[in-house]
Every structure is written in C-alpha cells, then in structure tokens.
LOTIFI-30389 format. One record per residue (C-alpha): y, z, x. Coordinates in pm, whole numbers, m for minus. Layout:
<site><y>Y</y><z>Z</z><x>X</x></site>
...
END
This chain:
<site><y>11486</y><z>12170</z><x>8472</x></site>
<site><y>11595</y><z>11848</z><x>8638</x></site>
<site><y>11753</y><z>11579</z><x>8427</x></site>
<site><y>11656</y><z>11216</z><x>8486</x></site>
<site><y>11791</y><z>10867</z><x>8430</x></site>
<site><y>11636</y><z>10534</z><x>8526</x></site>
<site><y>11841</y><z>10248</z><x>8674</x></site>
<site><y>11687</y><z>9914</z><x>8575</x></site>
<site><y>11797</y><z>9552</z><x>8571</x></site>
<site><y>11751</y><z>9236</z><x>8374</x></site>
<site><y>11615</y><z>9065</z><x>8687</x></site>
<site><y>11586</y><z>9108</z><x>9061</x></site>
<site><y>11913</y><z>9046</z><x>9242</x></site>
<site><y>12126</y><z>9194</z><x>8965</x></site>
<site><y>12266</y><z>9476</z><x>9179</x></site>
<site><y>12020</y><z>9748</z><x>9084</x></site>
<site><y>11991</y><z>9888</z><x>9437</x></site>
<site><y>12368</y><z>9893</z><x>9481</x></site>
<site><y>12419</y><z>10082</z><x>9155</x></site>
<site><y>12128</y><z>10323</z><x>9202</x></site>
<site><y>12205</y><z>10405</z><x>9566</x></site>
<site><y>12578</y><z>10420</z><x>9502</x></site>
<site><y>12523</y><z>10649</z><x>9204</x></site>
<site><y>12306</y><z>10884</z><x>9409</x></site>
<site><y>12566</y><z>10903</z><x>9687</x></site>
<site><y>12863</y><z>10934</z><x>9449</x></site>
<site><y>12702</y><z>11221</z><x>9260</x></site>
<site><y>12614</y><z>11395</z><x>9585</x></site>
<site><y>12978</y><z>11369</z><x>9696</x></site>
<site><y>13074</y><z>11556</z><x>9380</x></site>
<site><y>12840</y><z>11839</z><x>9476</x></site>
<site><y>12548</y><z>11740</z><x>9254</x></site>
<site><y>12199</y><z>11779</z><x>9403</x></site>
<site><y>12024</y><z>11446</z><x>9347</x></site>
<site><y>11652</y><z>11369</z><x>9373</x></site>
<site><y>11589</y><z>10998</z><x>9452</x></site>
<site><y>11294</y><z>10795</z><x>9330</x></site>
<site><y>11188</y><z>10430</z><x>9339</x></site>
<site><y>10947</y><z>10261</z><x>9099</x></site>
<site><y>10667</y><z>10067</z><x>9265</x></site>
<site><y>10529</y><z>10024</z><x>9618</x></site>
<site><y>10863</y><z>9988</z><x>9797</x></site>
<site><y>10917</y><z>10129</z><x>10147</x></site>
<site><y>11270</y><z>10004</z><x>10215</x></site>
<site><y>11490</y><z>10119</z><x>9926</x></site>
<site><y>11374</y><z>10483</z><x>9959</x></site>
<site><y>11520</y><z>10488</z><x>10311</x></site>
<site><y>11865</y><z>10410</z><x>10169</x></site>
<site><y>11807</y><z>10665</z><x>9891</x></site>
<site><y>11738</y><z>10930</z><x>10155</x></site>
<site><y>12068</y><z>10850</z><x>10326</x></site>
<site><y>12248</y><z>10872</z><x>9992</x></site>
<site><y>12102</y><z>11206</z><x>9884</x></site>
<site><y>11990</y><z>11392</z><x>10195</x></site>
<site><y>11642</y><z>11426</z><x>10042</x></site>
<site><y>11322</y><z>11226</z><x>10101</x></site>
<site><y>11304</y><z>10902</z><x>9907</x></site>
<site><y>10992</y><z>10903</z><x>9690</x></site>
<site><y>10798</y><z>10645</z><x>9491</x></site>
<site><y>10661</y><z>10657</z><x>9137</x></site>
<site><y>10382</y><z>10399</z><x>9102</x></site>
<site><y>10122</y><z>10453</z><x>8829</x></site>
<site><y>9920</y><z>10154</z><x>8954</x></site>
<site><y>9863</y><z>10319</z><x>9292</x></site>
<site><y>9843</y><z>10686</z><x>9194</x></site>
<site><y>9747</y><z>10683</z><x>8825</x></site>
<site><y>9954</y><z>10757</z><x>8517</x></site>
<site><y>9846</y><z>11120</z><x>8515</x></site>
<site><y>10019</y><z>11189</z><x>8849</x></site>
<site><y>10363</y><z>11047</z><x>8765</x></site>
<site><y>10493</y><z>11358</z><x>8588</x></site>
<site><y>10358</y><z>11601</z><x>8852</x></site>
<site><y>10488</y><z>11386</z><x>9142</x></site>
<site><y>10827</y><z>11370</z><x>8972</x></site>
<site><y>10838</y><z>11748</z><x>8933</x></site>
<site><y>10737</y><z>11791</z><x>9299</x></site>
<site><y>11001</y><z>11551</z><x>9430</x></site>
<site><y>11274</y><z>11675</z><x>9195</x></site>
<site><y>11229</y><z>12046</z><x>9274</x></site>
<site><y>11569</y><z>12209</z><x>9321</x></site>
<site><y>11766</y><z>11904</z><x>9208</x></site>
<site><y>12009</y><z>11893</z><x>8919</x></site>
<site><y>11951</y><z>11528</z><x>8839</x></site>
<site><y>11699</y><z>11262</z><x>8940</x></site>
<site><y>11799</y><z>10897</z><x>8971</x></site>
<site><y>11505</y><z>10657</z><x>8950</x></site>
<site><y>11563</y><z>10302</z><x>9074</x></site>
<site><y>11344</y><z>10047</z><x>8899</x></site>
<site><y>11162</y><z>9746</z><x>9036</x></site>
<site><y>11241</y><z>9379</z><x>8960</x></site>
<site><y>11331</y><z>9331</z><x>8593</x></site>
<site><y>11285</y><z>9614</z><x>8344</x></site>
<site><y>10955</y><z>9483</z><x>8204</x></site>
<site><y>10818</y><z>9323</z><x>8522</x></site>
<site><y>10497</y><z>9484</z><x>8646</x></site>
<site><y>10148</y><z>9394</z><x>8758</x></site>
<site><y>10076</y><z>9054</z><x>8608</x></site>
<site><y>9705</y><z>9107</z><x>8545</x></site>
<site><y>9749</y><z>9445</z><x>8373</x></site>
<site><y>9813</y><z>9570</z><x>8022</x></site>
<site><y>10188</y><z>9510</z><x>7964</x></site>
<site><y>10217</y><z>9866</z><x>7833</x></site>
<site><y>10060</y><z>10011</z><x>8149</x></site>
<site><y>10154</y><z>9768</z><x>8423</x></site>
<site><y>10359</y><z>9983</z><x>8660</x></site>
<site><y>10687</y><z>9829</z><x>8543</x></site>
<site><y>11014</y><z>10020</z><x>8525</x></site>
<site><y>10972</y><z>10043</z><x>8146</x></site>
<site><y>10623</y><z>10188</z><x>8195</x></site>
<site><y>10748</y><z>10458</z><x>8433</x></site>
<site><y>11052</y><z>10534</z><x>8217</x></site>
<site><y>10814</y><z>10593</z><x>7928</x></site>
<site><y>10594</y><z>10825</z><x>8132</x></site>
<site><y>10904</y><z>11026</z><x>8227</x></site>
<site><y>11055</y><z>11015</z><x>7878</x></site>
<site><y>11370</y><z>10889</z><x>8049</x></site>
<site><y>11654</y><z>10667</z><x>7923</x></site>
<site><y>11734</y><z>10343</z><x>8102</x></site>
<site><y>12073</y><z>10234</z><x>8232</x></site>
<site><y>12055</y><z>9855</z><x>8252</x></site>
<site><y>12238</y><z>9670</z><x>8531</x></site>
<site><y>12333</y><z>9313</z><x>8436</x></site>
<site><y>12469</y><z>9043</z><x>8667</x></site>
<site><y>12747</y><z>8905</z><x>8446</x></site>
<site><y>12820</y><z>8593</z><x>8646</x></site>
<site><y>12803</y><z>8276</z><x>8439</x></site>
<site><y>12795</y><z>8442</z><x>8097</x></site>
<site><y>13017</y><z>8606</z><x>7840</x></site>
<site><y>12915</y><z>8645</z><x>7472</x></site>
<site><y>12560</y><z>8535</z><x>7554</x></site>
<site><y>12520</y><z>8880</z><x>7705</x></site>
<site><y>12481</y><z>9015</z><x>7351</x></site>
<site><y>12167</y><z>8807</z><x>7297</x></site>
<site><y>12021</y><z>8914</z><x>7631</x></site>
<site><y>12086</y><z>9282</z><x>7561</x></site>
<site><y>11951</y><z>9253</z><x>7207</x></site>
<site><y>11627</y><z>9124</z><x>7353</x></site>
<site><y>11599</y><z>9400</z><x>7613</x></site>
<site><y>11679</y><z>9669</z><x>7357</x></site>
<site><y>11425</y><z>9549</z><x>7101</x></site>
<site><y>11147</y><z>9395</z><x>7311</x></site>
<site><y>10940</y><z>9710</z><x>7359</x></site>
<site><y>10965</y><z>9997</z><x>7109</x></site>
<site><y>10995</y><z>10327</z><x>7291</x></site>
<site><y>11209</y><z>10194</z><x>7574</x></site>
<site><y>11553</y><z>10346</z><x>7519</x></site>
<site><y>11861</y><z>10189</z><x>7673</x></site>
<site><y>12128</y><z>10450</z><x>7743</x></site>
<site><y>12391</y><z>10191</z><x>7827</x></site>
<site><y>12489</y><z>9905</z><x>8052</x></site>
<site><y>12653</y><z>9863</z><x>8391</x></site>
<site><y>12817</y><z>9524</z><x>8422</x></site>
<site><y>12802</y><z>9383</z><x>8774</x></site>
<site><y>12990</y><z>9095</z><x>8934</x></site>
<site><y>13267</y><z>9096</z><x>8672</x></site>
<site><y>13514</y><z>8818</z><x>8745</x></site>
<site><y>13839</y><z>8940</z><x>8582</x></site>
<site><y>13986</y><z>9181</z><x>8330</x></site>
<site><y>13951</y><z>8915</z><x>8060</x></site>
<site><y>13587</y><z>8859</z><x>8156</x></site>
<site><y>13525</y><z>9233</z><x>8137</x></site>
<site><y>13686</y><z>9258</z><x>7793</x></site>
<site><y>13463</y><z>8983</z><x>7650</x></site>
<site><y>13153</y><z>9139</z><x>7805</x></site>
<site><y>13239</y><z>9478</z><x>7658</x></site>
<site><y>13276</y><z>9317</z><x>7316</x></site>
<site><y>12932</y><z>9159</z><x>7356</x></site>
<site><y>12782</y><z>9498</z><x>7442</x></site>
<site><y>12953</y><z>9657</z><x>7140</x></site>
<site><y>12801</y><z>9392</z><x>6912</x></site>
<site><y>12453</y><z>9526</z><x>6992</x></site>
<site><y>12556</y><z>9890</z><x>7001</x></site>
<site><y>12526</y><z>9951</z><x>7374</x></site>
<site><y>12784</y><z>10151</z><x>7565</x></site>
<site><y>12928</y><z>10018</z><x>7888</x></site>
<site><y>12911</y><z>10295</z><x>8147</x></site>
<site><y>13050</y><z>10088</z><x>8431</x></site>
<site><y>13191</y><z>9751</z><x>8530</x></site>
<site><y>13173</y><z>9648</z><x>8894</x></site>
<site><y>13399</y><z>9368</z><x>9020</x></site>
<site><y>13276</y><z>9078</z><x>9227</x></site>
<site><y>13256</y><z>9188</z><x>9586</x></site>
<site><y>13078</y><z>9049</z><x>9888</x></site>
<site><y>13141</y><z>9329</z><x>10138</x></site>
<site><y>12833</y><z>9530</z><x>10037</x></site>
<site><y>12581</y><z>9290</z><x>10182</x></site>
<site><y>12309</y><z>9480</z><x>10370</x></site>
<site><y>12124</y><z>9279</z><x>10638</x></site>
<site><y>11803</y><z>9125</z><x>10509</x></site>
<site><y>11510</y><z>8926</z><x>10648</x></site>
<site><y>11163</y><z>8800</z><x>10562</x></site>
<site><y>11048</y><z>9107</z><x>10364</x></site>
<site><y>11380</y><z>9206</z><x>10205</x></site>
<site><y>11648</y><z>9444</z><x>10330</x></site>
<site><y>11649</y><z>9558</z><x>10689</x></site>
<site><y>11524</y><z>9917</z><x>10684</x></site>
<site><y>11772</y><z>10203</z><x>10699</x></site>
<site><y>11601</y><z>10327</z><x>11016</x></site>
<site><y>11676</y><z>9996</z><x>11189</x></site>
<site><y>12024</y><z>9944</z><x>11048</x></site>
<site><y>12151</y><z>10275</z><x>11183</x></site>
<site><y>12529</y><z>10311</z><x>11138</x></site>
<site><y>12539</y><z>9990</z><x>10933</x></site>
<site><y>12310</y><z>10151</z><x>10674</x></site>
<site><y>12528</y><z>10462</z><x>10657</x></site>
<site><y>12837</y><z>10247</z><x>10613</x></site>
<site><y>12667</y><z>10040</z><x>10341</x></site>
<site><y>12569</y><z>10353</z><x>10147</x></site>
<site><y>12923</y><z>10487</z><x>10178</x></site>
<site><y>13060</y><z>10157</z><x>10045</x></site>
<site><y>12817</y><z>10167</z><x>9752</x></site>
<site><y>12928</y><z>10522</z><x>9673</x></site>
<site><y>13296</y><z>10418</z><x>9674</x></site>
<site><y>13228</y><z>10121</z><x>9450</x></site>
<site><y>13025</y><z>10318</z><x>9197</x></site>
<site><y>13262</y><z>10617</z><x>9198</x></site>
<site><y>13553</y><z>10385</z><x>9128</x></site>
<site><y>13395</y><z>10175</z><x>8854</x></site>
<site><y>13118</y><z>10379</z><x>8686</x></site>
<site><y>13174</y><z>10673</z><x>8451</x></site>
<site><y>12973</y><z>10937</z><x>8637</x></site>
<site><y>13019</y><z>11196</z><x>8364</x></site>
<site><y>12884</y><z>10954</z><x>8106</x></site>
<site><y>12582</y><z>10879</z><x>8324</x></site>
<site><y>12507</y><z>11250</z><x>8361</x></site>
<site><y>12549</y><z>11299</z><x>7986</x></site>
<site><y>12297</y><z>11021</z><x>7923</x></site>
<site><y>12033</y><z>11181</z><x>8148</x></site>
<site><y>11764</y><z>11390</z><x>7979</x></site>
<site><y>11537</y><z>11671</z><x>8089</x></site>
<site><y>11242</y><z>11533</z><x>8283</x></site>
<site><y>10872</y><z>11588</z><x>8210</x></site>
<site><y>10742</y><z>11943</z><x>8190</x></site>
<site><y>10410</y><z>11877</z><x>8363</x></site>
<site><y>10308</y><z>12116</z><x>8642</x></site>
<site><y>10441</y><z>12004</z><x>8979</x></site>
<site><y>10208</y><z>11812</z><x>9209</x></site>
<site><y>10057</y><z>12043</z><x>9469</x></site>
<site><y>9925</y><z>11882</z><x>9789</x></site>
<site><y>9712</y><z>12188</z><x>9872</x></site>
<site><y>9539</y><z>12171</z><x>9535</x></site>
<site><y>9485</y><z>11797</z><x>9578</x></site>
<site><y>9303</y><z>11818</z><x>9913</x></site>
<site><y>9106</y><z>12137</z><x>9847</x></site>
<site><y>8951</y><z>12308</z><x>10150</x></site>
<site><y>9148</y><z>12273</z><x>10474</x></site>
<site><y>9002</y><z>12167</z><x>10807</x></site>
<site><y>8958</y><z>12426</z><x>11082</x></site>
<site><y>9155</y><z>12435</z><x>11403</x></site>
<site><y>9481</y><z>12266</z><x>11299</x></site>
<site><y>9402</y><z>11928</z><x>11463</x></site>
<site><y>9708</y><z>11733</z><x>11575</x></site>
<site><y>9750</y><z>11413</z><x>11375</x></site>
<site><y>10002</y><z>11182</z><x>11540</x></site>
<site><y>10191</y><z>10959</z><x>11295</x></site>
<site><y>10374</y><z>10655</z><x>11430</x></site>
<site><y>10736</y><z>10630</z><x>11320</x></site>
<site><y>11069</y><z>10505</z><x>11447</x></site>
<site><y>11220</y><z>10168</z><x>11370</x></site>
<site><y>10898</y><z>9966</z><x>11407</x></site>
<site><y>10676</y><z>10178</z><x>11180</x></site>
<site><y>10877</y><z>10306</z><x>10885</x></site>
<site><y>10650</y><z>10215</z><x>10591</x></site>
<site><y>10510</y><z>10536</z><x>10455</x></site>
<site><y>10509</y><z>10764</z><x>10154</x></site>
<site><y>10672</y><z>11108</z><x>10166</x></site>
<site><y>10357</y><z>11267</z><x>10027</x></site>
<site><y>10139</y><z>11151</z><x>10317</x></site>
<site><y>10252</y><z>11405</z><x>10580</x></site>
<site><y>10256</y><z>11671</z><x>10307</x></site>
<site><y>9891</y><z>11598</z><x>10230</x></site>
<site><y>9797</y><z>11586</z><x>10599</x></site>
<site><y>9953</y><z>11928</z><x>10653</x></site>
<site><y>9789</y><z>12068</z><x>10340</x></site>
<site><y>9451</y><z>11942</z><x>10464</x></site>
<site><y>9494</y><z>12146</z><x>10781</x></site>
<site><y>9661</y><z>11905</z><x>11024</x></site>
<site><y>9953</y><z>11967</z><x>11253</x></site>
<site><y>10159</y><z>11654</z><x>11188</x></site>
<site><y>10346</y><z>11514</z><x>11489</x></site>
<site><y>10560</y><z>11201</z><x>11464</x></site>
<site><y>10596</y><z>10972</z><x>11765</x></site>
<site><y>10786</y><z>10649</z><x>11829</x></site>
<site><y>10582</y><z>10365</z><x>11985</x></site>
<site><y>10903</y><z>10206</z><x>12109</x></site>
<site><y>11013</y><z>10515</z><x>12304</x></site>
<site><y>10733</y><z>10764</z><x>12364</x></site>
<site><y>10506</y><z>10688</z><x>12658</x></site>
<site><y>10217</y><z>10896</z><x>12527</x></site>
<site><y>10096</y><z>11038</z><x>12197</x></site>
<site><y>10190</y><z>11400</z><x>12121</x></site>
<site><y>9998</y><z>11660</z><x>12325</x></site>
<site><y>9657</y><z>11743</z><x>12182</x></site>
<site><y>9643</y><z>11439</z><x>11955</x></site>
<site><y>9312</y><z>11435</z><x>11768</x></site>
<site><y>9385</y><z>11145</z><x>11532</x></site>
<site><y>9631</y><z>10861</z><x>11484</x></site>
<site><y>9803</y><z>10728</z><x>11172</x></site>
<site><y>9966</y><z>10390</z><x>11232</x></site>
<site><y>10156</y><z>10292</z><x>10916</x></site>
<site><y>10319</y><z>9966</z><x>10822</x></site>
<site><y>10661</y><z>9848</z><x>10926</x></site>
<site><y>10808</y><z>9563</z><x>11125</x></site>
<site><y>10625</y><z>9544</z><x>11460</x></site>
<site><y>10682</y><z>9168</z><x>11448</x></site>
<site><y>11055</y><z>9237</z><x>11488</x></site>
<site><y>10994</y><z>9462</z><x>11788</x></site>
<site><y>10714</y><z>9282</z><x>11969</x></site>
<site><y>10884</y><z>9277</z><x>12307</x></site>
<site><y>10974</y><z>9646</z><x>12293</x></site>
<site><y>10626</y><z>9750</z><x>12185</x></site>
<site><y>10472</y><z>9535</z><x>12457</x></site>
<site><y>10701</y><z>9687</z><x>12720</x></site>
<site><y>10565</y><z>10035</z><x>12647</x></site>
<site><y>10240</y><z>9965</z><x>12829</x></site>
<site><y>10168</y><z>10334</z><x>12890</x></site>
<site><y>10154</y><z>10417</z><x>12520</x></site>
<site><y>9953</y><z>10106</z><x>12438</x></site>
<site><y>9696</y><z>10211</z><x>12696</x></site>
<site><y>9688</y><z>10565</z><x>12557</x></site>
<site><y>9630</y><z>10442</z><x>12202</x></site>
<site><y>9351</y><z>10214</z><x>12321</x></site>
<site><y>9192</y><z>10498</z><x>12517</x></site>
<site><y>9205</y><z>10731</z><x>12216</x></site>
<site><y>9039</y><z>10471</z><x>11996</x></site>
<site><y>8768</y><z>10405</z><x>12256</x></site>
<site><y>8706</y><z>10779</z><x>12286</x></site>
<site><y>8633</y><z>10800</z><x>11914</x></site>
<site><y>8955</y><z>10954</z><x>11784</x></site>
<site><y>9004</y><z>10887</z><x>11413</x></site>
<site><y>9257</y><z>10606</z><x>11359</x></site>
<site><y>9398</y><z>10491</z><x>11025</x></site>
<site><y>9615</y><z>10179</z><x>11055</x></site>
<site><y>9779</y><z>9980</z><x>10774</x></site>
<site><y>9942</y><z>9637</z><x>10802</x></site>
<site><y>10193</y><z>9684</z><x>11086</x></site>
<site><y>9960</y><z>9939</z><x>11241</x></site>
<site><y>9679</y><z>9685</z><x>11220</x></site>
<site><y>9892</y><z>9435</z><x>11413</x></site>
<site><y>9974</y><z>9696</z><x>11676</x></site>
<site><y>9602</y><z>9742</z><x>11743</x></site>
<site><y>9545</y><z>9368</z><x>11793</x></site>
<site><y>9523</y><z>9200</z><x>12131</x></site>
<site><y>9861</y><z>9032</z><x>12083</x></site>
<site><y>10135</y><z>8966</z><x>11830</x></site>
<site><y>10336</y><z>8645</z><x>11851</x></site>
<site><y>10250</y><z>8623</z><x>12221</x></site>
<site><y>10332</y><z>8987</z><x>12300</x></site>
<site><y>10045</y><z>9205</z><x>12424</x></site>
<site><y>9957</y><z>9490</z><x>12189</x></site>
<site><y>9699</y><z>9768</z><x>12224</x></site>
<site><y>9395</y><z>9540</z><x>12251</x></site>
<site><y>9174</y><z>9763</z><x>12041</x></site>
<site><y>9084</y><z>9477</z><x>11804</x></site>
<site><y>8973</y><z>9128</z><x>11918</x></site>
<site><y>9233</y><z>8954</z><x>11704</x></site>
<site><y>9567</y><z>8777</z><x>11738</x></site>
<site><y>9857</y><z>8834</z><x>11502</x></site>
<site><y>10131</y><z>8585</z><x>11427</x></site>
<site><y>10411</y><z>8522</z><x>11183</x></site>
<site><y>10368</y><z>8263</z><x>10905</x></site>
<site><y>10603</y><z>8123</z><x>10640</x></site>
<site><y>10382</y><z>8252</z><x>10359</x></site>
<site><y>10455</y><z>8582</z><x>10184</x></site>
<site><y>10147</y><z>8775</z><x>10078</x></site>
<site><y>10255</y><z>9021</z><x>9813</x></site>
<site><y>10092</y><z>9209</z><x>9527</x></site>
<site><y>9852</y><z>9475</z><x>9411</x></site>
<site><y>9493</y><z>9442</z><x>9526</x></site>
<site><y>9179</y><z>9605</z><x>9389</x></site>
<site><y>8948</y><z>9679</z><x>9679</x></site>
<site><y>8611</y><z>9829</z><x>9758</x></site>
<site><y>8538</y><z>9982</z><x>10099</x></site>
<site><y>8257</y><z>9795</z><x>10269</x></site>
<site><y>8199</y><z>10035</z><x>10559</x></site>
<site><y>8216</y><z>10410</z><x>10610</x></site>
<site><y>8521</y><z>10513</z><x>10812</x></site>
<site><y>8726</y><z>10824</z><x>10887</x></site>
<site><y>8936</y><z>10799</z><x>10569</x></site>
<site><y>8713</y><z>10601</z><x>10330</x></site>
<site><y>8349</y><z>10609</z><x>10231</x></site>
<site><y>8153</y><z>10288</z><x>10174</x></site>
<site><y>8166</y><z>10187</z><x>9810</x></site>
<site><y>8492</y><z>10369</z><x>9740</x></site>
<site><y>8720</y><z>10172</z><x>9508</x></site>
<site><y>9098</y><z>10183</z><x>9543</x></site>
<site><y>9401</y><z>9991</z><x>9429</x></site>
<site><y>9642</y><z>9910</z><x>9710</x></site>
<site><y>9926</y><z>9677</z><x>9789</x></site>
<site><y>9967</y><z>9381</z><x>10023</x></site>
<site><y>10311</y><z>9299</z><x>10167</x></site>
<site><y>10348</y><z>9082</z><x>10478</x></site>
<site><y>10420</y><z>8739</z><x>10625</x></site>
<site><y>10185</y><z>8770</z><x>10917</x></site>
<site><y>9826</y><z>8671</z><x>10963</x></site>
<site><y>9553</y><z>8811</z><x>11184</x></site>
<site><y>9280</y><z>8590</z><x>11326</x></site>
<site><y>9003</y><z>8673</z><x>11277</x></site>
<site><y>9079</y><z>8881</z><x>10968</x></site>
<site><y>8768</y><z>9094</z><x>11029</x></site>
<site><y>8451</y><z>9087</z><x>11233</x></site>
<site><y>8083</y><z>9170</z><x>11201</x></site>
<site><y>8125</y><z>9521</z><x>11342</x></site>
<site><y>8231</y><z>9641</z><x>10996</x></site>
<site><y>8493</y><z>9489</z><x>10769</x></site>
<site><y>8714</y><z>9741</z><x>10589</x></site>
<site><y>8749</y><z>9593</z><x>10241</x></site>
<site><y>8656</y><z>9328</z><x>9996</x></site>
<site><y>8951</y><z>9258</z><x>9768</x></site>
<site><y>8959</y><z>9117</z><x>9419</x></site>
<site><y>9242</y><z>8870</z><x>9364</x></site>
<site><y>9300</y><z>8724</z><x>9017</x></site>
<site><y>8953</y><z>8837</z><x>8919</x></site>
<site><y>8775</y><z>8667</z><x>9209</x></site>
<site><y>8645</y><z>8840</z><x>9523</x></site>
<site><y>8825</y><z>8745</z><x>9842</x></site>
<site><y>8681</y><z>8729</z><x>10192</x></site>
<site><y>8618</y><z>9061</z><x>10371</x></site>
<site><y>8927</y><z>9196</z><x>10542</x></site>
<site><y>9009</y><z>9457</z><x>10805</x></site>
<site><y>8815</y><z>9637</z><x>11076</x></site>
<site><y>8603</y><z>9951</z><x>11089</x></site>
<site><y>8475</y><z>10067</z><x>11426</x></site>
<site><y>8341</y><z>10419</z><x>11438</x></site>
<site><y>8625</y><z>10643</z><x>11322</x></site>
<site><y>8880</y><z>10357</z><x>11323</x></site>
<site><y>8994</y><z>10196</z><x>10998</x></site>
<site><y>9252</y><z>9916</z><x>11014</x></site>
<site><y>9353</y><z>9666</z><x>10747</x></site>
<site><y>9642</y><z>9494</z><x>10572</x></site>
<site><y>9599</y><z>9708</z><x>10261</x></site>
<site><y>9868</y><z>9970</z><x>10195</x></site>
<site><y>9736</y><z>10265</z><x>9997</x></site>
<site><y>9922</y><z>10561</z><x>9847</x></site>
<site><y>9759</y><z>10882</z><x>9975</x></site>
<site><y>9857</y><z>11071</z><x>9659</x></site>
<site><y>9630</y><z>10833</z><x>9470</x></site>
<site><y>9330</y><z>10914</z><x>9694</x></site>
<site><y>9397</y><z>11264</z><x>9831</x></site>
<site><y>9030</y><z>11303</z><x>9921</x></site>
<site><y>9072</y><z>11033</z><x>10186</x></site>
<site><y>9336</y><z>11244</z><x>10361</x></site>
<site><y>9111</y><z>11550</z><x>10356</x></site>
<site><y>8824</y><z>11338</z><x>10491</x></site>
<site><y>9043</y><z>11198</z><x>10769</x></site>
<site><y>9173</y><z>11539</z><x>10881</x></site>
<site><y>8819</y><z>11679</z><x>10879</x></site>
<site><y>8713</y><z>11395</z><x>11111</x></site>
<site><y>9011</y><z>11476</z><x>11336</x></site>
<site><y>8899</y><z>11840</z><x>11349</x></site>
<site><y>8545</y><z>11736</z><x>11442</x></site>
<site><y>8676</y><z>11508</z><x>11716</x></site>
<site><y>8902</y><z>11784</z><x>11853</x></site>
<site><y>8613</y><z>12031</z><x>11859</x></site>
<site><y>8391</y><z>11783</z><x>12046</x></site>
<site><y>8628</y><z>11735</z><x>12338</x></site>
END
C-alpha cells in the first residue's frame, strides 16, 4: 500500500510548491517511487510534479469529481508508488467560498478524505515567537486535521531558526525542515501564475533540480517518510468501469497539446481510450494537419494568447480544424480551445469556426461555477448539470450566439448570462470540467466520433 503525506501552507506564497516539488524530486533521487498529486483545479503545478517524479501529475478535487471519487482516484494514480506527496492549494483551510467549510475542496478537506497527515509550510519572514500562536490556531481550528510537523521557509539566520524552533516546540509541533532565504528558485510567472513546465523547457528542469537540492539539504527526508501513513483502501478508480460500453471502430480522437494547450487532466485520455477511442496528440504550433483519420477533436485550455503569432502562422492546420468542424466532426473545446476556434485572438487570425473575437483583459476570472447545459452537444446533453472551473484573463465577444449557447452558470447564487457555443457536434466554452467527474460525457463524445467516422 502507498503511504501518503499532504504538503499544505498557512497561505499562498509560503513556498508550498517549492517544498512539495522539491520533496518529490529529492525522494526520487534516493530511489523512492513517488506518486504526485495536487489539490484543486490546477493545471500548472502538476507539470512540475511530473518532471520531479517521472509520473503523470494528477489532481484531487472533490468539488469537480465528488468526494466519493477521491479515494479511488488516489489509488489509481498511486499504483506502484511507495509514497504519494499531495501538494495543497492556497492556505490549508481555503476552499470554495460558497460551500460547507467541511466539504469545500480545501487541502484540509482532501487530507481528511485521504486520512493523511499534513506537513505545514510557513513563511517565517517577519515573525519569531508569534509563530507559536499561528501554529496553535492551525492545529486546533478544525478537529480531525492532523499536523505532522512544520517546514520553516525563508529563515533569515541561525538565531532566527532557533527562536522559530522554540515557538514550534511550545505548541508541540516538530520541525521537519528549515529552508534559508534564497531567491535563485524563482520560476518564471505571468498573468495566470507560473509559466508551464512545457513552455519553460530546460528552465523548468533546472528549477526542479534546484528545489530538490534545497529540500534534500534542509528537510529531514526520513522524518517526512516516517510521518506518512497508509493511504485509503478504497478500490482503485477504473476508467473502463466508469465509461461502460465502448464505441465501435476505434475512432481517432485528436487532442491538442504542446506548449499552447497544456491544460488537461491525466484521466481524460485514459477515459477516452477506455471509451473506445484511439487517442492521438497533436501540436497546433507545429503540426500542419490533424492526425490521420481524425474523427473528433479535443481542444483543451492553455495559453494560446501567449502564442498567437505562432498559431496564426500555421494556416494549414487552422484550415483543417475549420474544415473538420464544418464537416460535422465532434469538437470539444475549453477556454484556450474556445479562443483557438474564434475568428481572431488579439489581432491574430485563428480558426474562424466561431464568429467571435478574443482579447486579453486586465481582469482575472477565477473560481468554481455551477452550470447547466442549455443545448445538446457531442459531450453534454441539454439539462445536464455540472460543476466546473473558470480560469482566464481573456474575453470573447460575443460570449455566445443564438445558434445554441453552451451553458448558463450560477455565480454567487445568481444566474449569469448564457456562455459558450454549440453548433451541431461542436461544444466550446470557457468552462473547464474534470472528465472523471462526468465520465458519461466522454463516452457520449467518443460514441459521436464513432458515428461521424462511420458516416464518412
């Protein structure tokens, strides 16, 4: 059985990603097989986790997939690993604001579902003995959340470290590591957080290596492993059981990837394959045509706004995507994929499938969204209710049209304007969904791809 430990923080920006990613990589260097996980709807950190461990980075998000799937998804992703390291999201108790605090998708919520102890990362700058009060609050705030110890980050001196350790001892928490102040670990960031590992290339590899060196030199790895406990004993998630009957004919489903479209969940291609698809990844920045025999397109999120000129320059692929959509091929596009289907993005021509213009804005749109499908499409049936996630600084004008909007969202209890596009077998919107939370939509999509392939 795989052991598990959760890496959390008192607040965002405390060094949680550095500690979690560095711990994964440092343990791997010692010969330990590590399964990486991230709490919440994050697409960027899992890319660095994959570099650190050599395994797919996976997410654990009870808001998007349901509490009942967290244990099975953990068992699936941790198969064959000796230890699982789960990086939290924001502060330990920060989750969906309009949800029950005990079931809000926070790191504490997920740690409870896993029965896992929490290693708390604290940014120690600007405090000394006050740390005892902060830790006392975190340790006692929610019964059932067990702190296994503390990693002190940004420690200024040996004297500073000694005082901080005394503060931790006052509240009975062990210090499992103390990281000195260091600026050399900065990973490039931009409007939606860190630059993705796929885009950073060698810089990402170097950053992970530096994190591993830092953690190996200043964290007691043996103590961390000793604090980990056996994970949940639920049966492992099985994509074949989730989708049920498979489609005939092994239709080719082309999934956009590369540096411009890197926002996806590891379970998505697993579900597509289980539903009967032959999954083929293509890069819209490099490939001049979809994979041979393509019967359906998945265009995930990412950063097309950072690659507008390169996407525009690949006119052959843009024309092929537009032709496939016009021919009735099933298309499922989310956020960045939605922008790629527009007529233009920040002045760069895109595929022209949708009569809309995308552009960057200074406003960040971020958060969970409850949605109901307004129109039948390849993946979703009209009336279907899902919980998804919005994460972008772009806008699309118009946001939908009369041919068939995709969703109506509920925000803060009030219905928002219709959003997204449905045209025949095409579904495109800003809403990110987790396919493991709605496996029937994947089966429905692949079945539509099989029907389209058979009709040609």
